[in-house]
C-alpha positions as CSV (number, residue, x, y, z in Angstrom):
1,X,90.9,103.9,72.6
2,X,91.6,107.7,71.8
3,X,95.0,109.1,71.8
4,X,97.1,110.3,75.0
5,X,96.7,113.9,74.3
6,X,100.2,116.1,74.9
7,X,98.6,118.4,77.9
8,X,95.7,118.0,80.7
9,X,95.0,119.6,83.7
10,X,95.0,116.6,85.9
11,X,97.2,113.5,85.0
12,X,95.8,110.6,87.4
13,X,98.3,107.8,87.2
14,X,96.3,104.3,88.4
15,X,92.6,103.6,87.3
16,X,92.0,101.2,90.5
17,X,89.3,102.7,92.8
18,X,90.9,105.8,94.1
19,X,91.7,106.3,91.0
20,X,88.3,106.0,89.3
21,X,86.8,107.8,91.8
22,X,89.0,111.2,91.5
23,X,88.7,111.1,87.8
24,X,84.8,110.8,88.2
25,X,84.8,113.9,90.5
26,X,87.0,115.7,88.4
27,X,85.2,115.2,85.4
28,X,81.4,116.0,86.5
29,X,83.3,119.7,87.5
30,X,84.2,120.1,84.5
31,X,87.9,119.8,84.9
32,X,89.8,118.0,82.1
33,X,91.5,114.9,83.0
34,X,93.5,112.0,81.6
35,X,94.0,108.4,83.3
36,X,96.5,106.3,83.2
37,X,97.1,102.5,83.7
38,X,99.6,99.9,83.4
39,X,97.5,97.1,83.1
40,X,95.9,96.1,79.9
41,X,92.7,95.7,81.9
42,X,91.1,96.8,85.2
43,X,90.3,93.9,88.1
44,X,89.3,90.5,87.3
45,X,89.3,89.2,90.7
46,X,87.8,89.9,93.8
47,X,89.9,90.9,95.7
48,X,89.1,94.0,97.5
49,X,85.9,92.6,98.5
50,X,84.2,94.9,101.2
51,X,82.3,98.2,100.9
52,X,81.7,100.2,104.0
53,X,78.9,102.3,105.3
54,X,80.9,105.4,104.7
55,X,82.2,104.8,101.2
56,X,78.9,104.3,99.9
57,X,78.0,108.2,101.6
58,X,80.8,109.2,99.6
59,X,79.6,107.7,96.2
60,X,76.0,108.4,97.0
61,X,76.3,111.6,94.8
62,X,77.2,110.1,91.9
63,X,74.7,108.0,91.8
64,X,75.9,103.9,91.8
65,X,75.1,103.1,95.1
66,X,71.7,101.4,94.3
67,X,73.3,99.5,91.5
68,X,76.3,98.4,94.0
69,X,73.9,96.8,96.5
70,X,71.8,95.0,93.5
71,X,74.9,93.2,92.4
72,X,76.0,93.0,96.1
73,X,75.3,91.2,99.2
74,X,74.3,93.0,101.9
75,X,76.0,91.8,105.4
76,X,74.4,93.6,108.5
77,X,77.0,91.9,111.0
78,X,80.1,91.4,112.3
79,X,81.3,88.1,114.5
80,X,84.7,87.8,116.1
81,X,85.3,83.6,117.1
82,X,87.5,81.4,118.7
83,X,86.3,78.3,117.4
84,X,82.7,77.7,117.8
85,X,82.3,80.4,120.5
86,X,81.2,83.4,119.4
87,X,83.7,86.1,121.2
88,X,82.3,89.4,120.1
89,X,79.1,90.4,118.2
90,X,78.5,93.8,116.2
91,X,75.3,94.9,114.0
92,X,75.4,97.4,111.9
93,X,71.9,97.7,111.4
94,X,72.0,100.9,114.1
95,X,74.4,103.0,112.5
96,X,73.3,106.8,111.8
97,X,73.6,106.3,107.8
98,X,71.2,105.0,104.9
99,X,73.8,102.4,104.8
100,X,73.5,100.6,107.9
101,X,75.3,97.5,107.0
102,X,78.8,95.7,105.2
103,X,78.2,95.6,101.5
104,X,80.3,92.3,100.5
105,X,80.9,93.1,96.5
106,X,83.7,92.0,94.5
107,X,86.7,94.6,93.6
108,X,86.1,93.6,89.5
109,X,82.1,94.9,90.1
110,X,83.5,98.1,91.9
111,X,85.8,99.1,89.4
112,X,83.3,98.6,86.4
113,X,80.7,100.2,88.0
114,X,82.9,103.2,88.4
115,X,84.6,102.8,85.0
116,X,80.9,102.7,83.3
117,X,80.4,106.2,85.5
118,X,83.5,107.7,84.4
119,X,82.9,107.2,81.1
120,X,79.2,108.3,81.3
121,X,80.8,111.7,82.5
122,X,83.1,111.8,79.5
123,X,86.6,110.1,81.0
124,X,88.0,107.4,79.8
125,X,91.1,105.3,80.8
126,X,94.5,104.6,79.1
127,X,95.9,101.0,78.8
128,X,98.3,99.7,79.0
129,X,100.9,103.0,79.7
130,X,103.8,102.6,82.0
131,X,104.8,105.7,83.7
132,X,108.5,106.2,83.5
133,X,109.4,109.2,85.1
134,X,107.9,112.6,86.4
135,X,109.4,115.9,86.9
136,X,107.6,118.9,87.9
137,X,108.3,123.0,88.2
138,X,106.5,125.7,89.1
139,X,103.9,125.7,86.6
140,X,102.9,121.8,86.6
141,X,104.6,118.2,85.9
142,X,105.4,116.5,83.0
143,X,105.0,112.4,82.6
144,X,106.8,110.6,80.4
145,X,105.3,107.0,79.6
146,X,105.4,104.0,77.0
147,X,102.6,102.5,75.8
148,X,101.5,100.5,72.8
149,X,102.8,103.0,70.7
150,X,106.2,103.6,72.2
151,X,107.4,106.4,74.6
152,X,105.5,109.7,75.0
153,X,105.1,112.4,77.6
154,X,102.2,114.3,79.5
155,X,102.6,117.8,80.7
156,X,99.9,118.3,83.4
157,X,99.1,121.3,85.8
158,X,98.4,118.1,88.6
159,X,99.2,114.3,89.0
160,X,97.6,112.1,91.4
161,X,99.9,109.2,92.0
162,X,97.0,106.1,92.5
163,X,99.6,103.6,91.9
164,X,99.7,101.4,94.5
165,X,101.9,100.6,97.0
166,X,105.3,100.7,94.9
167,X,104.0,103.6,93.3
168,X,106.3,105.1,90.7
169,X,105.0,108.7,91.3
170,X,105.8,108.6,94.8
171,X,109.1,107.5,94.5
172,X,109.4,110.2,91.6
173,X,108.6,112.7,94.2
174,X,111.0,111.0,96.9
175,X,107.9,110.8,99.0
176,X,108.9,108.5,102.2
177,X,106.7,105.5,102.9
178,X,107.1,104.1,106.4
179,X,106.1,101.6,108.3
180,X,106.9,97.8,108.5
181,X,105.6,94.1,107.3
182,X,103.9,91.6,109.5
183,X,106.2,88.4,109.8
184,X,103.5,86.4,108.9
185,X,101.8,85.8,104.7
186,X,98.6,85.9,103.9
187,X,96.5,83.6,101.7
188,X,93.4,85.6,100.3
189,X,90.9,83.4,98.4
190,X,87.1,82.7,97.0
191,X,85.9,79.4,97.2
192,X,82.6,77.8,96.7
193,X,82.2,75.9,100.0
194,X,79.2,74.5,102.6
195,X,79.7,77.2,105.6
196,X,77.9,76.5,109.1
197,X,77.4,80.2,109.6
198,X,74.8,82.6,108.4
199,X,75.7,84.7,105.3
200,X,74.4,87.9,106.6
201,X,78.0,88.3,108.9
202,X,81.2,88.2,108.1
203,X,83.4,86.5,110.6
204,X,87.3,86.8,112.1
205,X,88.3,83.8,113.4
206,X,90.9,83.4,116.0
207,X,92.9,80.2,116.6
208,X,96.7,79.4,117.7
209,X,96.8,78.7,114.1
210,X,96.5,82.2,112.9
211,X,93.6,84.5,112.1
212,X,91.3,84.1,109.4
213,X,88.2,86.0,108.1
214,X,85.3,84.7,106.3
215,X,82.7,86.8,104.7
216,X,80.2,85.5,102.0
217,X,80.3,86.8,98.6
218,X,77.3,88.0,96.2
219,X,76.3,84.6,94.2
220,X,73.2,82.8,92.9
221,X,73.9,80.0,94.8
222,X,74.7,81.2,98.2
223,X,78.1,79.0,98.6
224,X,81.0,81.3,97.9
225,X,82.7,83.1,100.1
226,X,86.1,85.0,100.7
227,X,89.0,83.5,103.0
228,X,91.5,85.4,104.1
229,X,94.2,83.7,106.8
230,X,97.5,84.0,108.0
231,X,100.2,81.0,107.5
232,X,103.9,81.0,108.6
233,X,104.9,80.6,104.9
234,X,101.9,80.2,102.5
235,X,102.1,78.7,99.1
236,X,102.1,80.9,95.7
237,X,99.1,79.5,94.9
238,X,97.0,77.9,97.2
239,X,94.6,75.0,96.0
240,X,91.8,73.1,97.3
241,X,93.7,70.9,99.4
242,X,95.3,74.2,101.3
243,X,92.2,75.7,101.7
244,X,90.6,72.9,103.3
245,X,93.0,72.3,105.9
246,X,93.3,75.9,106.8
247,X,89.4,75.8,107.7
248,X,89.6,72.0,109.3
249,X,92.5,73.2,111.4
250,X,90.5,76.5,112.4
251,X,87.1,75.5,112.9
252,X,87.6,71.8,113.6
253,X,84.1,70.6,114.8
254,X,81.7,73.0,111.5
255,X,82.3,70.0,109.0
256,X,83.8,72.3,106.5
257,X,83.9,71.7,103.1
258,X,85.6,73.4,100.5
259,X,83.7,72.8,96.7
260,X,86.2,74.5,94.6
261,X,88.8,77.2,94.7
262,X,87.4,80.3,92.6
263,X,90.9,82.2,92.3
264,X,93.6,82.4,95.4
265,X,96.5,84.2,95.8
266,X,99.7,84.6,98.3
267,X,100.5,88.3,100.0
268,X,102.3,89.8,102.4
269,X,101.0,92.7,104.7
270,X,102.4,95.8,105.6
271,X,101.7,98.5,107.5
272,X,102.6,102.2,106.2
273,X,102.1,105.8,105.3
274,X,103.5,108.2,103.1
275,X,105.2,110.8,105.1
276,X,103.5,113.7,103.2
277,X,100.2,113.3,100.7
278,X,101.5,116.3,98.6
279,X,104.7,116.9,96.8
280,X,103.7,120.7,95.2
281,X,101.8,119.6,92.3
282,X,101.8,116.1,92.8
283,X,99.1,114.1,95.4
284,X,98.8,110.8,96.5
285,X,96.1,108.9,97.2
286,X,94.8,104.6,97.7
287,X,97.6,102.7,98.3
288,X,100.0,104.9,97.1
289,X,99.4,106.5,100.2
290,X,98.4,104.2,103.2
291,X,98.6,100.4,103.2
292,X,97.8,98.3,106.0
293,X,96.5,94.8,107.6
294,X,92.9,93.6,105.8
295,X,91.4,93.1,109.3
296,X,88.8,95.4,109.1
297,X,88.5,95.6,105.3
298,X,89.4,99.2,105.4
299,X,92.0,99.2,102.5
300,X,89.9,100.4,99.3
301,X,87.3,102.1,101.6
302,X,89.7,104.6,103.0
303,X,91.2,105.0,99.4
304,X,88.5,105.9,97.7
305,X,87.3,108.3,100.4
306,X,90.9,109.7,100.0
307,X,90.1,110.5,96.1
308,X,86.6,111.8,96.1
309,X,87.9,114.5,98.7
310,X,91.0,115.0,96.6
311,X,89.1,115.0,93.0
312,X,87.0,118.1,95.1
313,X,89.9,119.9,96.1
314,X,91.3,119.9,92.7
315,X,88.2,121.1,90.9
316,X,87.7,123.8,93.1
317,X,91.5,124.9,92.9
318,X,91.4,124.8,89.1
319,X,87.9,127.4,89.2
320,X,89.8,128.9,91.5
321,X,90.4,127.9,95.2
322,X,94.3,127.4,95.3
323,X,94.7,127.8,99.3
324,X,92.4,124.6,99.5
325,X,95.9,122.4,98.0
326,X,96.8,121.7,101.5
327,X,93.4,120.6,103.3
328,X,93.9,117.4,101.6
329,X,96.9,116.0,103.9
330,X,95.7,118.0,106.7
331,X,92.0,116.0,106.6
332,X,92.9,112.5,105.2
333,X,96.7,111.3,106.2
334,X,95.0,111.4,109.9
335,X,92.2,109.2,108.8
336,X,94.7,106.7,107.6
337,X,96.9,107.2,110.6
338,X,93.9,106.0,112.3
339,X,92.9,103.4,110.1
340,X,96.2,101.9,110.0
341,X,97.1,102.2,114.0
342,X,93.6,100.3,114.4
343,X,94.2,97.5,111.9
344,X,97.1,96.8,113.2
345,X,96.0,96.5,117.0
346,X,93.2,93.9,115.6
347,X,96.1,92.5,113.5
348,X,98.3,91.9,116.7
349,X,95.4,91.3,118.8
350,X,94.1,88.1,116.1
351,X,97.2,86.5,116.1
352,X,98.4,85.9,119.6
353,X,99.8,82.5,119.9
354,X,100.6,81.9,123.6
355,X,97.2,79.8,125.3
356,X,97.0,82.4,128.3
357,X,97.4,85.3,126.2
358,X,94.6,84.4,124.3
359,X,92.6,83.0,127.7
360,X,92.7,86.9,129.0
361,X,92.1,88.3,125.2
362,X,89.1,86.4,124.8
363,X,87.7,87.5,128.5
364,X,88.3,91.2,127.9
365,X,86.8,90.7,124.7
366,X,83.9,89.4,125.5
367,X,83.4,91.9,128.7
368,X,84.0,94.8,127.4
369,X,81.9,94.7,124.2
370,X,78.9,93.2,126.5
371,X,78.5,97.6,127.0
372,X,76.3,98.7,123.9
373,X,78.5,102.1,123.9
374,X,81.6,100.3,123.1
375,X,79.5,98.4,120.8
376,X,78.9,101.4,118.6
377,X,81.8,102.7,118.8
378,X,83.4,99.6,117.1
379,X,80.6,99.6,114.8
380,X,81.2,103.4,114.0
381,X,84.9,103.1,113.5
382,X,84.6,99.7,111.2
383,X,82.3,101.4,109.2
384,X,84.7,104.2,108.7
385,X,82.0,106.9,110.2
386,X,84.1,108.5,112.3
387,X,86.2,109.9,109.2
388,X,82.9,111.9,108.4
């Protein structure tokens, strides 16, 4: 790894999907860019595993969508269930897009593809470097950091904070991150299991015990799945017995058999949006700008779209169009507000506990989604094609 230079045009803090995407857009435009990340290596677990149609459209210009599809699994259907009963069925295969489906692809693979593309454009990621401070003036910003060789500083014309929900960049410039947290904890796990449904669908299961999402993951044996489930108090590292108990309770008639837990974690879900996306020469993208429920699998997607847009804005600014800087917040923050609102409504609806409320919910959903226009609207919203 080359030493971090003393100066650059754009410094990006955080080399997840959003940071890498911004780096590619800038490098492709001939802009000098430096990426710093506090982790010694990129993602090695699947975590964010859903790539929607709009994200694939945005990434098409980088020439990586064919590889993503080859390494992922195409899932053209979304189903909402209560027990064995399908309440809502939505298909993406009629979407007006070259990618009329959801692509299931682990985050570790998405990041590896993005990193290879960044390196092809002449960029790289400096690891592990922890940002310790940020100051700015009318001419640029200065980051201080610690790394393998001790402390240092980096002067940049612009800074992108793509450093996650607990963003040090956001905190350094004093941007509020307003919102709240859901009371439930969430289980996230990749498992091998015998599952009754076809592997061409992502399923959102509603039950008195909580909401559960089951999605197929790419695998030669065809038995690898993502499980996301709410629990009042999830264990720190859910094991096979924990996952089996969740699925047995929430799909009791299906004889689900969990064979292996490949990895698992527990997390709390927030719904928050940064009050601003820009503070002078500092910009926020990805989870540093917005976080929300995993319902719909839209978090990483919105972040990648942020970053591609921001990379273009900064590249054009560097090349002489400074009036574009405010268009980033004007364009992308309303998108995040819509996504947070939509996923919050889905999450609250899905976690209803009282039986009368659940019965009414099921009746309303099954009735209204019989209307083709409603199904098309929902498919558009989930695929994020309304963000074009």
